[in-house]
Structures are given as C-alpha cells and as structure tokens.
C-alpha positions as CSV (number, residue, x, y, z in Angstrom):
1,M,18.6,-18.6,-35.3
2,S,20.0,-16.6,-32.5
3,N,18.4,-13.1,-34.1
4,L,15.0,-14.9,-34.1
5,G,15.8,-16.0,-30.9
6,N,16.6,-12.6,-29.7
7,F,13.6,-10.9,-31.2
8,V,11.2,-13.7,-29.7
9,W,12.4,-13.1,-26.5
10,S,12.4,-9.0,-26.8
11,I,8.6,-9.8,-27.0
12,A,8.9,-10.6,-23.5
13,D,9.8,-6.7,-22.3
14,Q,6.0,-6.2,-22.7
15,L,5.4,-9.0,-20.1
16,R,7.7,-6.8,-17.3
17,G,5.7,-5.7,-14.3
18,V,2.8,-7.8,-15.2
19,Y,5.0,-11.2,-14.8
20,K,7.5,-12.5,-13.1
21,P,10.4,-13.4,-15.6
22,H,10.0,-17.3,-14.8
23,Q,6.7,-16.7,-15.9
24,Y,7.3,-15.6,-19.1
25,G,7.5,-19.0,-21.1
26,G,3.8,-19.7,-20.1
27,V,2.8,-16.6,-22.9
28,I,5.7,-16.7,-25.2
29,L,5.7,-20.5,-25.7
30,P,2.3,-21.1,-26.8
31,L,2.2,-17.9,-28.8
32,T,5.1,-19.1,-30.8
33,I,3.7,-22.3,-31.3
34,L,0.2,-20.4,-32.3
35,R,2.0,-18.4,-34.7
36,R,4.1,-21.2,-36.1
37,L,1.0,-22.8,-37.1
38,D,-0.9,-19.7,-38.2
39,C,1.9,-19.3,-40.8
40,I,1.7,-23.2,-42.0
41,L,-2.1,-22.3,-42.3
42,A,-2.2,-19.0,-44.1
43,P,-2.2,-20.3,-47.7
44,T,-5.3,-22.7,-47.5
45,C,-7.0,-21.3,-44.6
46,D,-9.6,-19.7,-47.2
47,E,-10.1,-23.1,-48.6
48,V,-10.6,-24.8,-45.1
49,R,-13.1,-22.3,-44.4
50,E,-15.0,-23.3,-47.2
51,L,-14.6,-27.2,-46.4
52,A,-15.9,-26.4,-42.9
53,K,-19.2,-25.2,-44.1
54,Q,-20.0,-28.6,-46.1
55,Y,-18.2,-31.0,-43.8
56,E,-17.5,-31.5,-40.3
57,G,-15.9,-34.4,-37.8
58,G,-13.9,-37.0,-39.4
59,A,-15.0,-36.5,-42.6
60,L,-13.7,-32.8,-42.6
61,D,-10.4,-34.3,-41.3
62,I,-10.2,-36.3,-44.6
63,Q,-11.4,-33.5,-47.1
64,V,-8.7,-31.2,-45.7
65,K,-6.0,-33.9,-45.6
66,R,-6.9,-34.5,-49.6
67,K,-6.9,-31.1,-50.4
68,T,-4.2,-29.5,-48.3
69,G,-1.9,-32.4,-47.3
70,L,-2.1,-30.8,-43.8
71,G,-3.0,-33.4,-41.0
72,F,-4.3,-30.2,-39.0
73,Y,-6.5,-27.0,-39.6
74,N,-8.7,-24.5,-37.9
75,T,-12.1,-23.3,-39.1
76,S,-12.1,-20.1,-37.0
77,E,-12.6,-16.7,-39.2
78,Y,-9.5,-15.3,-37.3
79,D,-5.7,-15.6,-38.1
80,F,-3.0,-13.0,-36.7
81,A,-3.8,-10.4,-39.2
82,R,-7.6,-10.5,-38.7
83,L,-7.3,-10.7,-35.0
84,L,-5.4,-7.1,-34.9
85,E,-8.6,-5.3,-37.2
86,D,-10.4,-5.4,-34.0
87,P,-8.2,-4.4,-30.8
88,E,-11.5,-4.2,-28.8
89,G,-12.8,-7.9,-29.5
90,L,-9.2,-9.3,-29.4
91,R,-9.7,-11.3,-26.4
92,A,-12.8,-12.8,-27.3
93,N,-11.5,-13.4,-30.9
94,L,-8.4,-15.0,-29.8
95,L,-10.2,-17.7,-27.6
96,D,-12.3,-18.4,-30.7
97,Y,-9.2,-19.0,-32.7
98,I,-7.5,-21.3,-30.4
99,T,-10.5,-23.2,-29.5
100,K,-11.3,-23.6,-33.4
101,F,-8.3,-25.8,-34.2
102,S,-8.7,-30.0,-35.2
103,T,-8.9,-32.3,-32.0
104,N,-5.7,-33.3,-32.5
105,I,-4.3,-29.9,-31.8
106,D,-4.6,-29.9,-27.9
107,V,-1.5,-28.2,-26.8
108,F,-2.8,-24.6,-25.9
109,E,-4.9,-26.3,-22.9
110,R,-1.6,-27.9,-21.7
111,F,-0.2,-24.3,-21.2
112,K,-3.6,-23.2,-19.7
113,F,-3.6,-20.6,-22.2
114,E,-7.0,-19.1,-21.7
115,N,-5.8,-17.8,-18.2
116,E,-2.7,-16.3,-19.9
117,I,-5.1,-14.5,-22.4
118,A,-7.2,-13.4,-19.5
119,T,-4.4,-11.8,-17.7
120,L,-2.8,-10.5,-20.6
121,D,-6.1,-8.3,-21.7
122,E,-6.8,-7.3,-18.0
123,K,-3.3,-5.5,-18.1
124,N,-3.6,-4.2,-21.5
125,R,-0.7,-6.3,-22.8
126,L,-2.7,-8.4,-25.0
127,Y,-2.8,-6.4,-28.3
128,L,1.1,-5.1,-27.9
129,V,2.1,-8.7,-27.3
130,V,-0.1,-10.4,-30.6
131,A,1.3,-7.6,-32.8
132,K,4.5,-8.0,-32.0
133,F,4.4,-11.8,-32.8
134,A,2.5,-10.8,-36.2
135,E,5.7,-8.8,-37.0
136,V,7.7,-12.5,-37.5
137,D,7.2,-14.8,-40.4
138,L,7.7,-18.3,-38.9
139,H,6.6,-20.5,-42.2
140,P,8.9,-23.6,-42.6
141,E,10.2,-21.8,-45.5
142,V,11.7,-19.0,-43.7
143,V,12.2,-20.9,-40.6
144,P,12.9,-24.6,-41.3
145,N,12.1,-27.2,-38.7
146,A,15.5,-27.8,-37.4
147,E,15.7,-24.0,-36.6
148,M,12.5,-23.8,-35.3
149,G,13.7,-26.6,-33.2
150,D,16.4,-24.7,-32.1
151,L,14.2,-21.6,-31.6
152,F,12.1,-23.6,-28.9
153,E,15.1,-25.0,-27.1
154,E,16.8,-22.1,-26.9
155,L,13.8,-19.8,-25.4
156,I,13.6,-22.9,-23.2
157,R,17.0,-22.4,-21.7
158,K,16.6,-18.8,-21.6
159,F,13.2,-19.2,-19.3
160,A,14.9,-21.8,-17.2
161,E,17.8,-19.6,-16.6
162,A,15.4,-16.8,-15.4
163,S,13.8,-19.2,-13.1
164,N,17.0,-21.2,-11.9
165,E,15.7,-24.3,-13.5
166,E,17.7,-27.1,-15.2
167,A,17.1,-26.6,-18.7
168,G,18.8,-29.9,-19.4
169,E,15.7,-31.5,-18.0
170,H,13.8,-30.5,-21.1
171,Y,16.2,-30.9,-24.1
172,T,19.8,-32.7,-25.2
173,P,22.3,-30.6,-27.2
174,R,22.1,-31.4,-30.6
175,D,25.5,-32.2,-31.3
176,A,25.2,-35.2,-28.6
177,I,21.9,-36.3,-30.6
178,R,23.7,-36.6,-33.7
179,L,26.2,-38.9,-32.6
180,M,23.9,-41.0,-31.0
181,V,21.5,-41.0,-34.2
182,D,24.9,-41.8,-36.5
183,L,25.8,-44.4,-34.1
184,L,22.2,-45.9,-34.3
185,F,22.1,-45.9,-38.0
186,A,25.6,-47.2,-38.6
187,E,24.6,-50.9,-38.6
188,D,21.7,-50.2,-40.9
189,N,23.4,-47.9,-43.4
190,E,22.6,-49.8,-46.7
191,A,18.8,-50.3,-45.8
192,L,18.6,-46.8,-45.0
193,L,19.7,-45.5,-48.2
194,E,17.3,-47.5,-50.4
195,P,14.4,-45.7,-52.3
196,G,11.1,-45.6,-50.0
197,T,12.6,-46.9,-47.2
198,I,10.2,-46.5,-44.2
199,R,11.4,-46.9,-40.5
200,S,10.0,-46.0,-36.8
201,I,11.9,-44.3,-34.1
202,Y,10.6,-43.7,-30.5
203,D,11.7,-41.3,-27.6
204,P,9.9,-42.4,-24.5
205,T,11.3,-39.2,-23.1
206,A,10.7,-36.9,-25.7
207,G,11.1,-33.6,-24.2
208,T,10.5,-30.7,-27.0
209,G,11.1,-33.2,-29.4
210,G,14.8,-32.9,-30.4
211,M,15.9,-36.0,-30.6
212,L,13.2,-37.2,-33.0
213,S,13.9,-33.9,-35.1
214,V,17.5,-34.7,-35.4
215,A,16.8,-38.3,-36.5
216,E,14.7,-37.4,-39.3
217,E,17.0,-34.6,-40.2
218,R,19.8,-37.1,-40.3
219,L,18.1,-39.8,-42.3
220,L,16.8,-37.1,-45.0
221,E,20.1,-35.9,-45.1
222,R,21.4,-39.5,-46.4
223,N,18.1,-40.5,-48.2
224,P,15.5,-37.9,-49.5
225,Q,13.1,-40.6,-50.2
226,A,13.4,-42.1,-46.7
227,R,10.3,-41.8,-44.4
228,L,11.0,-41.8,-40.4
229,R,8.1,-42.0,-38.3
230,L,8.3,-40.3,-35.1
231,Y,6.7,-41.8,-31.7
232,G,7.1,-39.9,-28.2
233,Q,5.8,-40.0,-25.1
234,E,6.5,-37.1,-22.2
235,I,5.4,-36.3,-19.0
236,N,5.6,-32.5,-18.9
237,D,2.9,-30.5,-20.3
238,Q,4.5,-27.7,-21.9
239,S,7.2,-29.7,-23.6
240,Y,4.7,-32.1,-24.8
241,A,2.8,-29.0,-26.1
242,I,5.8,-27.6,-27.9
243,C,6.9,-31.6,-29.3
244,K,3.4,-32.1,-30.7
245,S,2.9,-28.9,-32.5
246,D,6.6,-29.3,-33.7
247,M,5.6,-33.3,-35.3
248,I,2.4,-32.0,-36.3
249,A,4.0,-29.0,-38.3
250,K,6.3,-31.9,-40.0
251,G,3.6,-33.9,-41.1
252,Q,4.0,-36.5,-38.5
253,D,0.7,-38.4,-37.0
254,A,-0.1,-36.4,-34.0
255,A,-1.3,-39.6,-32.3
256,N,2.4,-40.7,-32.2
257,I,2.9,-37.9,-29.4
258,C,1.3,-38.8,-26.2
259,L,1.5,-37.2,-23.0
260,G,2.0,-39.3,-19.6
261,D,4.3,-41.0,-17.5
262,T,6.4,-43.6,-19.2
263,L,7.3,-45.6,-16.3
264,A,3.9,-45.7,-14.7
265,E,2.2,-46.4,-18.3
266,D,3.3,-47.4,-21.5
267,L,1.2,-45.7,-24.0
268,F,2.7,-47.5,-26.8
269,W,2.3,-50.8,-25.0
270,D,1.6,-52.6,-28.1
271,K,4.3,-51.2,-30.3
272,T,7.8,-52.0,-31.1
273,F,10.4,-49.9,-33.3
274,D,13.3,-49.7,-35.5
275,F,15.4,-47.5,-33.6
276,C,14.8,-46.3,-29.8
277,M,16.6,-43.5,-28.0
278,S,16.4,-41.4,-24.9
279,N,18.2,-39.2,-22.5
280,P,16.4,-39.7,-19.0
281,P,16.9,-37.4,-16.2
282,Y,20.0,-38.1,-14.1
283,G,19.8,-39.0,-10.4
284,V,16.0,-38.7,-10.2
285,D,14.1,-41.2,-8.1
286,W,11.1,-42.8,-9.3
287,K,8.8,-42.8,-6.4
288,A,5.8,-41.4,-7.9
289,S,5.9,-44.4,-10.4
290,E,7.0,-46.9,-7.7
291,A,3.5,-48.8,-7.1
292,S,2.9,-49.0,-10.7
293,V,6.3,-50.2,-11.7
294,K,5.9,-52.8,-9.0
295,A,2.5,-53.7,-10.1
296,E,3.6,-54.2,-13.8
297,R,6.3,-56.4,-12.7
298,L,4.7,-58.7,-10.5
299,N,1.9,-59.1,-13.1
300,N,4.1,-59.4,-16.4
301,G,6.9,-61.4,-14.4
302,S,10.4,-61.7,-16.1
303,D,9.1,-61.5,-19.6
304,G,8.0,-57.6,-18.9
305,R,10.0,-54.5,-19.3
306,F,10.8,-54.4,-15.7
307,G,11.6,-58.0,-15.4
308,P,15.2,-58.3,-15.3
309,G,15.2,-55.9,-12.3
310,L,14.4,-52.6,-10.1
311,P,17.1,-50.3,-9.3
312,A,17.2,-47.9,-6.2
313,V,14.6,-45.9,-6.1
314,S,17.0,-42.8,-5.7
315,D,17.6,-43.2,-9.6
316,G,15.3,-44.5,-12.1
317,Q,17.9,-44.1,-15.2
318,M,18.0,-47.8,-15.7
319,L,14.3,-48.5,-15.6
320,F,14.6,-46.6,-18.9
321,L,17.3,-48.5,-20.1
322,T,14.9,-51.8,-19.7
323,H,12.2,-50.0,-21.2
324,L,14.2,-49.4,-24.2
325,A,15.6,-52.6,-24.7
326,H,11.8,-54.1,-24.7
327,K,10.8,-51.7,-27.1
328,M,12.9,-52.5,-30.0
329,R,11.5,-54.6,-32.9
330,P,12.0,-58.2,-32.1
331,E,14.5,-60.2,-33.6
332,H,12.2,-62.1,-35.7
333,E,10.7,-59.0,-37.1
334,G,14.3,-57.8,-38.1
335,G,15.4,-56.5,-34.8
336,G,16.2,-53.1,-33.5
337,R,18.6,-50.8,-31.9
338,A,18.8,-48.4,-28.9
339,G,20.8,-45.6,-27.6
340,I,20.1,-44.1,-24.5
341,V,22.6,-41.4,-22.7
342,L,23.2,-41.8,-19.0
343,N,25.7,-40.7,-16.5
344,G,28.6,-43.0,-14.9
345,S,26.3,-44.8,-12.1
346,P,24.5,-47.6,-14.5
347,L,28.0,-48.8,-15.3
348,F,28.6,-50.2,-11.6
349,S,26.0,-49.2,-9.2
350,G,25.1,-51.9,-7.0
351,A,26.4,-55.1,-5.4
352,A,26.0,-58.4,-6.7
353,G,22.4,-59.6,-6.7
354,S,21.2,-56.1,-6.7
355,G,18.5,-54.7,-9.1
356,S,21.0,-52.8,-11.2
357,S,23.5,-55.7,-11.4
358,E,20.6,-58.1,-12.3
359,I,19.8,-55.5,-15.4
360,R,23.2,-55.4,-16.6
361,R,23.4,-59.2,-16.4
362,W,20.3,-59.6,-18.2
363,L,21.7,-57.4,-21.0
364,L,24.9,-59.0,-21.3
365,E,23.9,-62.5,-20.9
366,N,21.3,-62.0,-23.9
367,D,23.7,-60.0,-25.5
368,L,22.0,-56.9,-26.2
369,L,24.7,-54.2,-25.5
370,D,26.8,-53.7,-28.3
371,A,28.8,-50.5,-27.3
372,I,29.4,-47.7,-24.6
373,I,31.0,-44.3,-25.6
374,A,32.4,-41.7,-23.2
375,L,31.1,-38.5,-24.1
376,P,33.3,-35.4,-22.9
377,T,32.8,-33.3,-19.8
378,N,30.8,-30.1,-19.8
379,M,28.5,-31.4,-22.9
380,F,25.3,-30.9,-21.5
381,F,23.5,-27.3,-20.3
382,N,23.0,-28.3,-16.6
383,T,25.8,-30.8,-15.8
384,G,29.4,-31.2,-16.5
385,I,29.5,-34.6,-15.1
386,A,30.5,-37.4,-17.3
387,T,28.0,-39.1,-19.8
388,Y,27.8,-42.2,-22.1
389,I,25.7,-43.2,-24.5
390,W,24.8,-47.0,-24.5
391,I,24.0,-48.9,-27.5
392,L,21.6,-51.7,-27.5
393,D,21.3,-54.2,-30.8
394,N,19.1,-57.4,-30.6
395,T,20.4,-58.8,-34.0
396,K,24.4,-57.9,-34.0
397,H,26.3,-58.4,-37.0
398,P,28.2,-62.1,-36.7
399,E,31.6,-60.4,-36.2
400,R,29.9,-58.1,-32.9
401,K,28.0,-61.2,-31.3
402,G,29.2,-62.1,-27.8
403,L,31.0,-58.4,-27.5
404,V,31.0,-55.2,-26.3
405,Q,32.9,-52.2,-27.7
406,L,34.2,-49.4,-25.0
407,I,35.0,-46.1,-27.1
408,D,36.6,-43.5,-24.9
409,G,35.5,-40.6,-26.9
410,S,35.9,-37.9,-23.6
411,S,38.8,-36.3,-25.9
412,F,37.0,-35.6,-28.8
413,W,35.4,-32.1,-28.4
414,T,36.0,-28.5,-29.9
415,K,36.0,-25.6,-27.3
416,M,32.8,-23.3,-27.8
417,R,33.0,-19.8,-28.4
418,K,30.3,-18.8,-26.0
419,N,29.3,-21.3,-23.1
420,L,25.5,-22.2,-22.8
421,G,25.2,-22.9,-19.2
422,A,27.6,-25.5,-18.0
423,K,27.8,-26.5,-21.4
424,N,31.4,-25.1,-22.9
425,R,32.3,-28.1,-25.3
426,E,30.8,-29.5,-28.6
427,L,31.3,-32.3,-30.8
428,S,32.2,-30.9,-34.3
429,D,31.5,-32.7,-37.6
430,S,35.4,-33.9,-37.2
431,D,35.0,-35.2,-33.4
432,R,31.9,-37.2,-34.5
433,A,33.7,-38.7,-37.4
434,K,36.3,-39.8,-35.4
435,I,34.0,-41.6,-33.0
436,L,32.1,-43.5,-35.7
437,Q,35.5,-44.5,-37.2
438,L,36.6,-46.3,-34.0
439,Y,32.8,-47.9,-33.9
440,D,33.2,-49.0,-37.7
441,D,36.9,-50.2,-36.7
442,F,35.7,-52.1,-34.4
443,T,38.7,-54.8,-33.4
444,D,41.1,-52.8,-35.7
445,A,40.5,-49.5,-33.7
446,D,43.1,-47.7,-31.8
447,P,43.5,-49.4,-28.6
448,D,44.0,-46.3,-27.0
449,F,40.6,-45.5,-27.4
450,S,38.3,-48.2,-28.2
451,K,38.6,-51.7,-26.0
452,V,36.4,-54.8,-27.4
453,L,35.7,-57.2,-24.7
454,R,33.7,-60.6,-24.4
455,N,30.5,-60.4,-22.4
456,D,31.7,-62.7,-19.9
457,E,34.6,-60.2,-19.0
458,F,31.9,-58.1,-16.9
459,G,31.0,-60.9,-14.8
460,Y,32.0,-62.0,-11.5
461,W,30.7,-64.2,-8.5
462,T,30.8,-62.5,-4.8
463,I,32.0,-65.0,-2.4
464,T,31.4,-64.9,1.2
465,V,34.7,-66.0,3.4
466,E,33.7,-67.6,6.5
467,R,36.0,-68.1,9.8
468,P,35.6,-70.3,12.9
469,L,34.0,-68.7,15.7
470,L,36.7,-69.5,18.8
471,D,35.7,-70.3,22.4
472,E,37.4,-68.7,25.3
473,D,39.9,-71.3,25.1
474,G,40.8,-70.1,21.6
475,K,39.3,-73.3,20.0
476,P,36.8,-73.2,16.9
477,V,33.2,-73.8,18.3
478,V,31.5,-76.6,16.2
479,D,27.9,-77.2,15.6
480,R,26.1,-80.6,16.2
481,K,27.6,-82.2,13.2
482,G,31.1,-81.3,14.1
483,K,31.2,-78.5,11.3
484,P,33.1,-75.3,12.4
485,K,30.4,-72.4,13.4
486,P,31.4,-69.1,11.5
487,D,32.1,-65.9,13.4
488,S,29.9,-63.4,11.8
489,K,32.4,-60.2,13.2
490,K,34.9,-62.0,10.8
491,R,32.8,-62.7,7.7
492,D,34.1,-61.2,4.6
493,T,33.2,-61.0,0.8
494,E,35.6,-61.4,-2.1
495,N,34.5,-60.5,-6.0
496,V,36.0,-63.3,-7.8
497,P,36.1,-62.3,-12.0
498,F,34.7,-65.2,-14.4
499,T,37.7,-64.9,-16.1
500,Y,40.3,-65.5,-13.5
501,G,42.9,-67.2,-14.1
502,G,42.2,-66.9,-17.7
503,S,39.1,-68.6,-17.4
504,T,37.1,-68.3,-20.6
505,A,34.2,-70.9,-19.4
506,G,32.1,-67.7,-18.0
507,P,29.6,-68.7,-15.5
508,A,29.8,-72.3,-15.9
509,G,33.2,-72.4,-14.7
510,K,31.9,-71.3,-11.5
511,A,33.3,-73.8,-9.0
512,E,36.7,-74.3,-11.0
513,V,37.2,-70.7,-11.0
514,I,35.8,-70.0,-7.4
515,Q,38.2,-72.7,-5.9
516,T,41.5,-71.7,-7.8
517,Y,40.8,-68.1,-6.7
518,F,40.3,-69.1,-3.2
519,D,43.3,-71.3,-3.0
520,A,45.4,-68.9,-4.5
521,E,44.3,-65.3,-3.0
522,V,42.6,-66.2,0.4
523,K,43.5,-69.6,1.9
524,P,47.3,-68.5,2.2
525,H,46.7,-65.5,4.2
526,V,43.7,-66.9,6.1
527,P,44.6,-70.5,6.4
528,D,41.3,-71.5,8.5
529,S,38.8,-69.6,6.3
530,W,36.1,-71.3,3.9
531,I,33.9,-70.6,1.4
532,D,30.0,-70.6,2.1
533,W,28.9,-72.0,-1.1
534,A,25.1,-71.1,-0.2
535,K,25.8,-67.8,-0.6
536,I,27.5,-67.1,-3.8
537,K,26.0,-64.5,-5.9
538,V,26.7,-63.4,-9.4
539,G,27.3,-59.8,-10.4
540,Y,28.1,-57.7,-13.4
541,E,29.7,-54.0,-13.8
542,I,31.2,-51.9,-16.5
543,P,34.3,-50.7,-14.8
544,F,34.7,-48.3,-18.3
545,T,37.7,-46.3,-16.9
546,R,39.8,-48.9,-15.5
547,H,39.8,-50.3,-18.8
548,F,41.6,-46.9,-20.3
549,Y,43.5,-46.2,-17.4
550,K,47.2,-45.1,-18.1
551,Y,49.8,-45.4,-15.2
552,A,51.6,-42.1,-15.2
553,P,55.1,-42.9,-12.8
554,P,55.6,-40.3,-10.2
555,R,58.2,-37.5,-10.5
556,P,61.6,-38.4,-9.5
557,L,62.6,-37.2,-6.0
558,A,65.3,-35.4,-7.3
559,E,63.5,-33.4,-9.4
560,I,60.9,-32.5,-6.9
561,D,63.9,-31.8,-4.7
562,A,65.0,-29.1,-7.3
563,D,61.7,-27.5,-7.7
564,L,61.5,-26.9,-4.0
565,E,65.1,-25.5,-3.7
566,K,63.9,-22.9,-6.2
567,Q,60.8,-22.0,-4.3
568,V,62.5,-21.7,-1.1
569,A,65.1,-19.4,-2.8
570,K,62.2,-17.1,-4.3
571,I,60.5,-17.3,-0.4
572,L,64.2,-15.9,0.7
573,D,64.4,-13.4,-1.9
574,L,61.3,-11.7,-1.1
575,L,62.0,-11.8,2.4
576,R,65.1,-10.0,2.2
577,E,63.6,-7.3,-0.1
578,V,60.8,-6.9,2.9
579,E,64.1,-6.6,5.6
580,Q,65.3,-4.0,3.3
C-alpha cells in the first residue's frame, strides 16, 4: 500500500506550477476513483455496451446486474486505454466517459471534476496525468478493498498535511476501528458465526467509509458466509464521493450512502440498525445545525433523537451520542449496539440539570450504557488527547444489566516505527486482545484495569445551601411568615452522591441521603444554614480517571535533601573549575 500510495502521490508531480499542493486532491482523488471503477468494469465493458443498445433506464440497471453482477456500469465507448488513443480529443472524450456512468455514480460532480479537466487540458497536463493513472492496475484482485481504503486515507493524509488541514477530520485509524468493531460484535459473537447471517451497520459520520469497511472485513474474517449491509451519511462532498465509490465497488447498495448533515436531517429517519458506530469531530460547534436541531426537538419532544437534552453549542459530540442511541434496532426487534469515539468532555461536562448532564442521565437511567474504554493517547492523526470508546446496548445480557464497565486501556499500545502526524502509537493484535479479554471477563477482570459500577454510582444531587441575611445589628432578617431570608452572597452548593453513606436506593433515596449528608458534612461547620429543597437538581457524571487513580506517596524529605546536596556539590565543583 505504501508503494502504491507513493506512486499515486508521485503523479501529483505533474501538477506542480499549475496547482498548489493543497489543491492536488481535487485532481488525484477523483482520478484514483475513476481508475478504480475503470479496472472493475474492464472485463464486462463490451457486454454492457451491447446491453445499452437494447435497454435503457431501470431496465438496463436490471440487465447489467443480472449479466455482470455489478451494481453500476458505464455506457461510454471509452475507457483509460481508448482515451489515450486520441490525445487531441482527450478532454471531450474524458467528459463523455465520466458522464456515461449509471445514475448511482454521482461522485465526480462532488469534486467539480469537469472544471479540473478543463484546467488540466488548458495547461497541457491532462494527457500526462491520465497516462500515469493508466499505468496502475487498481482492480480488486490486485488491490483488495481494504488496501484501497488505506490508499484513499493515505492520500487524504498527505493532502491534508500539504494544506495544514486536520486529516483526522476525515478518517479514523484502522487499529482504533478494529477495537471498536470487535467490542460491538463481542456480545453477538455466536449469532454472527451462523451461516447466512445478515446484519446492518450504520455510520452517521461516514467520512471515506473506513469504519464501515473495517466492520465488513472483521465480520467476513469470522464468517465468510455472512452479509453486512453498510449504511452511512457524510457531510463533506469529497469524503462522500470516496465513500460511495468504495461501497459500490464492494457490491453494496449505492442508495445506502447519503450526502448531508446528519444533525440537521437524518436521511435514514425511518431505519434502525443492528450496529452503529461513529467518530464525530471533537469540540466542533453545531451552530450551522442549531435551528434544525431545536425545531426537531420541539416537534418530536422527549421521544426524539435530541429529546434527552442539548449540550453546549460549542461542542456537538453528545448530539451524535444521542442520535446513535436512537438508531439502534429496538429491543422488541432484537436490539442493537453502538460504539462512538469521544474525547474526555462528554464524561463530565455540564453541571446538574444541563443538557450534557441530562444526556448522561437518560443513558444511565435507561440502562443504555454498557462500557467505556480509555484509549492510549497519541492514537489519532490530528490530536494526542485522551479519547474514549463508549459502547451502548439496549439489550444487555442479564449479568450486565444495571451496570457499566470502565476499562483503562491507556497503557495497551505499541510504538510505531514511523509517526503519522500526531499518531505515534497503535493497538497491536495483542493490545486489542488484552482489552477484549478485560471486557469478556467483566466482574472477574483485573481491577487495576477494569471497574464495574452500578448505574446509580454516577448520579448525584446538587443542593443549594442558604444562610440567613443579617441586619445591621447582626440579627437574621425574616419574611412575613417569620422565616429567615437567604443571603445570596453566602449561597453555596454541594454535590451529594446518590451512594453517600452506602445508600443503594439511587434517586429514590433523595430526602434521606441528602439530609444525612447535610447533617454530617455541612451543618457542623455552618450551624445557621439550611437546604433550599425547591432548588435541588439531579446530575450525572463519569469521573473515569478518579476510579483508576493510584496514590503515589511523595518522596521522603531525607531522600530529597540527599539529592539536593549532590547537586550543590556538583555546582561547587564546576565553580572551582571556572575559578582555576
């Protein structure tokens, strides 16, 4: 793949001067797609041309599918070999070629490729570039689908580096995807091995289709007779074009890959899926979708995909989280599982009663959260920050009901021989196996790396503690009923865990637990204080790192003093050398 990537990248040398490096992708990517499709169609192109003389429209689609097994075709008389036979007519002939694909191939217009063809022709580069692409065989028998996906992602990474863009916005490292896919399949493993198994998987932030491709690969590795139907929605035109062409080349239904803003409009509104997965952008605002999201929430209420709550407009990660939760196949239809990669913010952002806290509350009180796995840092191409895989499940196995497993996988990584952007670590097969074993072991897993907690252990009440307003003589000011008026300047809040004092009653233990906490933790220090029971709010947070914190005692003073004395002695020796 590396050699192939370098070869395709070298074709960009023909573009120097005509294009700036950050513009190369607009030429190289669509031509890579075109050559891939050209190689796939080559064995059947003559047969399709004959069919095109007899049929058209839907009838032609059916006949091509029946005769060739392919879900797409091209009726032009040209292919790469014939295009090069007529250098003078190359521009017109290439335009004819890309416009004669079946209607489900809409990828070239997403690149505005006709404009690029015109530019290449005017600058005398068109023949050179097409001839270079004709040298490489991209048929699936030569370049398998997995390697083709890697090629696209390698090219995107190179183009992103050239333009200082964030490559990670486009795709997710394969090692991280493999772990998430294996975690998703873990609870359905036996059923997935049955002959003729059919499942569906959906990615609302499909990018170039990497997650969907890896999911299909992993399932076919386990069961070659299985069938995984791939669905995805993507907002970026070029990523969509790559994803769709890749899915068509795999024999997937082209209608299952859609272009659009998932938050503003769910183009699969009438579908749910066996598996869902996503790696949404981190810390990216959702202002562009805000009006649509709020209107949908108003219309659909608490049952809609944004019903649980709305996070701060500055970060849309948790909207994708609730979206995925609603896209899992319902329990009465067999249930579904979802996996999503998030940064640390969704674990704890937002106070009690905020949109983010309400989303966590909804997930936990409905027992939808199965596990959270901390990944190693420096795993992604554009960021070295801590990331986490959240696994959702609406049909948990009996032993996992009412519980959430936290797995610290941050220490399971292998050093890469060569950095890829910020990525210098990867999950080897061995690393992935260790994390999967921790998940499978559940309550028997090594407690240094796995914790299993009840859903209510993440809940708390935020109570408002008031103190009396004092008059000039230091006496409490009272209202008409004789009750002391609160002093807003002395107002304070306390977070009371649902489990304070060993309580297992959860939210139902509200009054007793709060009063016990107040009497023990607040009243002794502020005797004149009281609780404003009308202002109590419920909150949920997941303090992941706190559960794995290990106390490291400070070094003994004698040891520190001894080290300081050694350093002072070295400094004095150096000073003596200078004086001499």
